[in-house]
KEGUVO-819934 format. One line per 4 residues: their letters; for each residue x, y, z of C-alpha. Coordinates in pm, 1 decimal. Layout:
% residues N
a) X:Y:Z ~ ...
This chain:
% residues 329
mkrs) 0.0:0.0:0.0 ~ 275.9:241.4:92.3 ~ 464.6:152.1:-224.0 ~ 156.5:225.4:-439.9
tala) 102.5:558.6:-268.8 ~ 464.4:657.4:-320.6 ~ 442.9:568.5:-688.5 ~ 126.2:774.5:-732.7
vsvt) 287.8:1073.2:-563.9 ~ 592.6:1039.8:-788.4 ~ 378.8:1038.3:-1101.2 ~ 183.9:1345.1:-983.1
lavs) 501.2:1537.4:-909.8 ~ 646.1:1436.8:-1245.7 ~ 344.6:1565.6:-1437.9 ~ 330.8:1896.8:-1251.0
sgvv) 700.8:1952.8:-1320.6 ~ 661.8:1915.4:-1695.9 ~ 780.0:1553.0:-1710.8 ~ 668.8:1385.1:-2029.8
gfta) 812.4:1034.4:-1980.8 ~ 794.6:806.3:-1678.6 ~ 899.5:446.6:-1629.1 ~ 952.3:226.4:-1326.6
dhah) 1325.2:281.4:-1368.7 ~ 1336.7:658.1:-1409.2 ~ 1152.6:971.7:-1510.2 ~ 1290.9:1215.8:-1764.7
aqrt) 1203.1:1578.4:-1703.9 ~ 1139.1:1762.9:-2030.4 ~ 1092.4:2136.6:-1995.0 ~ 808.8:2299.5:-2185.5
vtis) 906.1:2625.9:-2354.7 ~ 606.0:2833.7:-2463.0 ~ 677.3:3069.9:-2753.2 ~ 430.2:3338.7:-2860.8
vlhg) 416.5:3428.0:-3232.1 ~ 196.0:3700.9:-3378.5 ~ 191.3:3562.5:-3732.5 ~ 75.2:3243.9:-3904.0
ddrp) 267.6:2918.3:-3934.9 ~ 397.5:2998.9:-4281.7 ~ 550.0:3337.1:-4198.4 ~ 921.3:3382.1:-4115.1
qati) 826.1:3501.6:-3764.2 ~ 696.5:3149.5:-3699.7 ~ 922.0:2935.4:-3917.5 ~ 1238.6:3057.6:-3746.5
wyrf) 1102.5:2930.8:-3415.3 ~ 1043.4:2585.4:-3565.8 ~ 1400.6:2598.6:-3690.4 ~ 1517.2:2709.8:-3344.1
rdiv) 1330.0:2414.9:-3190.4 ~ 1491.9:2169.6:-3431.4 ~ 1843.7:2300.8:-3364.4 ~ 1795.2:2267.3:-2989.1
edel) 1648.9:1918.0:-3029.3 ~ 1947.2:1810.2:-3239.9 ~ 2192.2:1935.1:-2978.9 ~ 1991.1:1853.9:-2665.9
pgey) 1760.4:1564.5:-2762.5 ~ 1458.8:1522.1:-2537.2 ~ 1542.8:1813.3:-2309.1 ~ 1284.6:2068.7:-2427.2
nfri) 930.7:2064.7:-2560.3 ~ 872.7:2382.4:-2762.8 ~ 508.9:2490.0:-2759.4 ~ 496.6:2742.8:-3044.3
vtna) 165.1:2931.4:-3037.3 ~ 95.3:3126.6:-3356.7 ~ -156.5:3381.4:-3490.6 ~ -133.5:3604.3:-3180.6
algg) -335.7:3348.8:-2982.8 ~ -146.6:3456.7:-2669.5 ~ -188.5:3826.1:-2747.5 ~ 5.4:4098.6:-2921.7
eret) 358.3:4215.7:-2850.6 ~ 275.7:4385.4:-2523.6 ~ 74.5:4091.6:-2390.1 ~ 354.8:3855.7:-2489.8
aegv) 616.6:4064.6:-2310.6 ~ 399.8:4084.0:-2000.0 ~ 350.3:3706.7:-2014.2 ~ 726.0:3659.6:-2036.3
rlgs) 776.7:3876.7:-1729.9 ~ 508.8:3680.4:-1542.4 ~ 651.6:3344.2:-1648.1 ~ 350.4:3211.5:-1841.4
iqgg) 542.8:3254.8:-2169.5 ~ 912.7:3182.3:-2207.5 ~ 997.3:3360.5:-2531.5 ~ 898.8:3553.9:-2840.5
mstl) 999.4:3829.3:-3077.2 ~ 921.6:4195.6:-3031.4 ~ 981.4:4530.5:-3190.4 ~ 1204.0:4761.5:-2990.6
anms) 917.0:5009.8:-3002.5 ~ 716.6:4773.5:-2783.8 ~ 1013.1:4708.0:-2554.7 ~ 1052.9:5081.6:-2499.8
swlp) 766.0:5058.3:-2249.6 ~ 1022.9:4900.4:-2017.7 ~ 1342.5:5046.2:-2164.8 ~ 1283.2:5396.4:-2306.7
eaqv) 1640.9:5414.6:-2439.4 ~ 1552.1:5143.4:-2693.3 ~ 1353.8:5406.7:-2882.4 ~ 1675.2:5553.1:-3021.7
fdmp) 1673.0:5288.0:-3297.8 ~ 1321.0:5396.0:-3393.5 ~ 1418.5:5754.0:-3466.1 ~ 1288.7:5843.5:-3813.6
yvfe) 1534.4:5847.2:-4102.0 ~ 1826.0:5752.4:-3876.7 ~ 1912.5:5437.5:-4077.9 ~ 1985.2:5401.7:-4448.5
dash) 1976.4:5025.6:-4498.4 ~ 2034.0:4685.2:-4337.0 ~ 2414.9:4706.7:-4347.8 ~ 2396.7:5040.2:-4165.2
inav) 2175.2:4879.8:-3900.5 ~ 2411.8:4585.5:-3852.6 ~ 2708.4:4819.3:-3803.5 ~ 2521.8:4994.8:-3522.2
vqgd) 2365.2:4699.6:-3337.5 ~ 2693.8:4509.6:-3333.5 ~ 2863.7:4801.9:-3160.8 ~ 2852.9:4949.6:-2811.6
vgqs) 2510.8:5109.6:-2853.6 ~ 2353.6:4779.7:-2959.3 ~ 2514.9:4595.3:-2669.1 ~ 2399.7:4851.4:-2414.2
ileg) 2037.8:4806.2:-2527.6 ~ 2064.2:4428.5:-2482.9 ~ 2204.4:4476.7:-2133.7 ~ 1927.1:4718.6:-2046.2
lade) 1662.0:4470.7:-2161.8 ~ 1817.5:4199.0:-1943.5 ~ 1787.0:4429.5:-1643.8 ~ 1414.1:4454.7:-1721.2
gfra) 1366.6:4077.3:-1737.3 ~ 1415.3:4016.7:-2109.8 ~ 1714.8:3813.1:-2225.7 ~ 1748.3:3921.4:-2589.5
lgyv) 1975.0:3697.7:-2795.7 ~ 2004.3:3922.5:-3097.5 ~ 1845.8:4180.7:-3322.9 ~ 1599.7:4108.1:-3601.4
iyga) 1529.0:4347.3:-3887.6 ~ 1158.6:4354.0:-3970.6 ~ 1214.5:4606.4:-4247.6 ~ 1133.7:4968.6:-4314.5
rhli) 798.1:5104.7:-4200.9 ~ 580.6:5277.5:-4457.7 ~ 242.2:5448.4:-4441.5 ~ -76.4:5260.4:-4521.6
stqp) -408.9:5438.2:-4537.0 ~ -771.9:5444.6:-4645.8 ~ -704.6:5748.5:-4864.7 ~ -389.5:5852.9:-5054.0
irep) -100.0:6004.8:-4856.3 ~ 168.8:6176.8:-5061.5 ~ 289.8:6470.5:-4852.7 ~ 344.4:6520.8:-4477.6
advq) 54.2:6767.5:-4476.9 ~ -180.7:6484.2:-4580.2 ~ -167.0:6328.2:-4232.1 ~ -276.2:6643.8:-4049.7
gmpm) -591.2:6577.2:-3851.0 ~ -597.6:6213.4:-3959.0 ~ -679.2:5950.2:-3691.5 ~ -376.0:5723.3:-3700.7
rvie) -299.6:5389.3:-3541.8 ~ 39.1:5397.2:-3368.8 ~ 248.7:5164.5:-3159.0 ~ 206.3:5236.6:-2789.6
splh) 539.1:5415.7:-2770.3 ~ 610.9:5779.0:-2678.3 ~ 833.5:5813.3:-2985.3 ~ 577.1:5683.6:-3231.6
mglw) 299.7:5887.7:-3075.2 ~ 521.0:6196.4:-3064.5 ~ 634.0:6160.4:-3425.9 ~ 284.7:6154.4:-3573.4
ehlg) 157.7:6424.4:-3340.8 ~ 456.1:6630.5:-3457.7 ~ 315.0:6597.4:-3810.9 ~ -35.9:6682.9:-3695.6
anat) -200.1:6339.6:-3690.1 ~ -431.5:6221.5:-3413.2 ~ -220.1:5936.3:-3274.5 ~ -421.2:5643.1:-3136.0
pvpi) -246.0:5339.6:-2980.4 ~ -401.0:5016.3:-3109.6 ~ -258.1:4662.0:-3062.1 ~ -167.3:4510.8:-3397.1
peay) -420.9:4223.5:-3374.2 ~ -693.0:4493.3:-3357.0 ~ -558.2:4713.1:-3638.1 ~ -765.2:4552.4:-3914.2
game) -1089.5:4613.8:-3726.8 ~ -989.1:4968.5:-3637.0 ~ -922.8:5044.5:-4003.9 ~ -1238.4:4871.2:-4119.9
tgvv) -1462.7:5064.2:-3880.5 ~ -1295.4:5401.7:-3933.8 ~ -1154.3:5430.0:-3581.8 ~ -825.3:5502.8:-3759.3
eamd) -753.8:5590.1:-4121.8 ~ -379.5:5533.6:-4139.7 ~ -92.1:5351.8:-3973.5 ~ 266.0:5259.3:-4050.1
ftkt) 381.9:4903.9:-4105.5 ~ 629.3:4690.7:-4298.1 ~ 556.4:4547.7:-4640.5 ~ 537.9:4192.4:-4508.7
gyes) 314.8:4293.6:-4218.9 ~ 80.8:4471.6:-4460.2 ~ 27.5:4144.1:-4644.0 ~ 36.3:3910.9:-4342.5
frly) -244.5:4096.3:-4162.1 ~ -437.8:4147.5:-4489.3 ~ -452.6:4519.8:-4423.8 ~ -467.8:4594.4:-4795.0
evap) -833.5:4489.7:-4773.2 ~ -921.0:4786.1:-4551.4 ~ -634.5:5027.1:-4625.2 ~ -560.3:5003.1:-4998.8
yfsl) -301.0:5285.3:-5020.0 ~ 65.1:5211.9:-4945.3 ~ 298.5:5514.9:-4940.6 ~ 668.3:5427.2:-4966.5
tghi) 792.9:5660.9:-4693.7 ~ 1046.0:5420.8:-4539.0 ~ 1062.4:5660.3:-4243.8 ~ 1154.1:5411.5:-3970.3
wslg) 1341.8:5082.9:-3986.4 ~ 1158.4:4843.6:-3759.3 ~ 1407.7:4657.8:-3541.9 ~ 1328.5:4393.7:-3287.0
vlyf) 1476.9:4124.6:-3069.8 ~ 1439.7:3751.8:-3026.9 ~ 1415.8:3708.9:-2653.6 ~ 1343.8:3485.6:-2357.3
sddf) 1245.1:3546.0:-1999.0 ~ 1560.8:3632.4:-1807.8 ~ 1443.8:3410.1:-1519.4 ~ 1405.6:3119.6:-1760.5
wqsl) 1745.1:3199.3:-1911.0 ~ 1918.3:3204.6:-1573.7 ~ 1769.9:2862.4:-1494.7 ~ 1941.9:2703.3:-1795.9
pddh) 2275.9:2523.7:-1751.8 ~ 2567.7:2702.8:-1915.9 ~ 2599.1:2447.2:-2194.4 ~ 2226.8:2480.7:-2272.3
qsvf) 2260.6:2857.8:-2286.7 ~ 2535.6:2812.8:-2545.6 ~ 2309.2:2594.8:-2759.8 ~ 2027.5:2850.1:-2736.8
eeaa) 2266.9:3131.2:-2831.1 ~ 2397.2:2940.3:-3133.3 ~ 2041.0:2857.4:-3240.2 ~ 1940.2:3221.6:-3205.2
hsvi) 2234.1:3342.0:-3414.9 ~ 2146.4:3091.8:-3686.9 ~ 1774.8:3170.4:-3707.8 ~ 1818.4:3548.0:-3679.3
tlfn) 2059.8:3545.3:-3972.1 ~ 1811.3:3334.9:-4168.4 ~ 1519.2:3559.9:-4070.8 ~ 1694.8:3879.2:-4176.2
eete) 1796.3:3728.9:-4510.4 ~ 1451.7:3582.7:-4585.2 ~ 1264.5:3891.8:-4476.0 ~ 1465.7:4118.7:-4704.5
vehe) 1360.7:3908.8:-5002.8 ~ 1003.4:3864.8:-4882.7 ~ 935.8:4239.7:-4860.6 ~ 932.9:4288.1:-5235.0
esia) 740.4:3967.7:-5296.7 ~ 481.0:4068.1:-5036.2 ~ 419.8:4416.2:-5172.3 ~ 387.5:4275.0:-5524.6
rtee) 122.2:4031.6:-5406.9 ~ -74.6:4306.3:-5229.9 ~ -63.7:4513.2:-5548.0 ~ -217.3:4216.1:-5729.6
qgat) -490.2:4221.1:-5464.2 ~ -573.4:4584.0:-5542.0 ~ -333.4:4785.7:-5328.2 ~ -212.9:5116.9:-5473.9
iiei) 158.9:5186.2:-5426.6 ~ 246.1:5555.9:-5392.6 ~ 596.1:5693.9:-5450.0 ~ 685.5:5992.3:-5230.2
dreq) 943.8:6271.2:-5226.3 ~ 1177.7:6142.8:-4953.5 ~ 1355.2:6477.3:-4910.2 ~ 1022.6:6646.0:-4841.4
wesa) 939.8:6393.4:-4570.2 ~ 1287.6:6411.8:-4417.7 ~ 1265.4:6790.7:-4400.2 ~ 930.8:6772.2:-4222.3
irpf) 1043.3:6503.3:-3979.8 ~ 1404.8:6600.3:-3906.0 ~ 1309.6:6867.7:-3645.4 ~ 1157.4:6583.4:-3443.7
weef) 1512.0:6464.0:-3369.4 ~ 1578.3:6769.6:-3154.9 ~ 1230.3:6759.1:-3007.3 ~ 1268.9:6400.0:-2883.6
adnv) 1646.5:6375.2:-2835.1 ~ 1649.4:6403.8:-2455.7 ~ 1434.1:6090.7:-2430.8 ~ 1682.0:5866.8:-2610.7
ggle) 2024.1:5981.5:-2496.7 ~ 2065.5:6313.6:-2673.6 ~ 2102.2:6454.4:-3021.3 ~ 2471.9:6364.1:-3031.6
liee) 2387.3:5992.8:-2993.8 ~ 2123.6:6010.5:-3268.4 ~ 2370.5:6175.4:-3504.8 ~ 2640.7:5923.1:-3410.6
iaet) 2406.7:5637.5:-3507.6 ~ 2308.0:5811.0:-3831.3 ~ 2674.5:5851.9:-3927.1 ~ 2795.3:5501.9:-3825.7
r) 2906.1:5283.2:-4113.9
C-alpha cells in the first residue's frame, strides 16, 4: 500500500514539473518552452522558431518541448512581453518600439530616417550602442539573444497620402510608444495606440484611417483589404529582438545557454535574409490584390520630420547619440 502511494505521488510530481516520460526505472524531465508568435505558421516570424526548436532538439535531444503558439493566440507584442515577465510565456519576438515601455532608451533605434539600410543597421547593433540596449533589456527581465530586422515602415491608409501635410488631422494607429505617438503628433495626426491584432478592425470601422507598417506585415495581416493605399515613406526601420524570460534563461545550464545562443544566431541570420527578399514579394502580391503603391518625395518627408530629432532627443540619450548612429558605417 505504501509503495503504491509513493508511486502515485511520484507520477503526480512528475506531471506537474513538466515531465513527459515516466517508467519504473526513471523519469525524464522535459521542460516545456512556450513561444508566442503574432503571425501564421507559414510566416518567417513562426518558421524561425520551428528551426530554433529543431536546432535545440538536435543538440539537446529530449530536453525541451517547444510549444509554439501562432496567430497572436497569446496576445500581441505587449501581452507577450507581459507574459514573459510573469513566467507564463518563455519567449517571443518583439519590436524595440514595444520594448521601450520598459526600456525607453531602446527608442533611439526607432528615430525616423536615422538608418539608411540593413548594413547600416548591422554596423550599429553590433557596436557598443547595440550591446547597451541588450544589457538594459536583461535588467528589465528580457534576455534578448540578438536583433531582427523587420524592415522599413511605410504608411498605409484608407485614402492617398503623398505629402506630410496629408496626415494632419488624420486619426492614425500607432504603436504604444512615446516616440511613435510623438512623431505623428509632430506631423499633426491624431495618434491612437491600437494593438496590432486589432488594427484591421480599427481600419475597417474608421476608428483610424492610417498607420505605418512593414511590407510583409501589410500582407500578413491582410490590411490591404481595408487600407488600400501604401505610401513608400520608409521613415523608420523596424528593429526587434528575439528574446526569452531572463528568469528562464538564468535557470538554464551554461551548456544549454550556449546551444540557445547558437540557435538564435542561426535563425536570426536566416530571418533577416529571408525577410529582405520577402518584402518585395509581399508588396507585389498586395498590389495584385488591389493595393495602390504611392511613390513619395523622400527629401520632403525628411525635411518635415528632421526637427523631431531635436524635439525627442532628450528621451533617447541626446542629439549627439542620434547623429552618431546616423553617421555610423
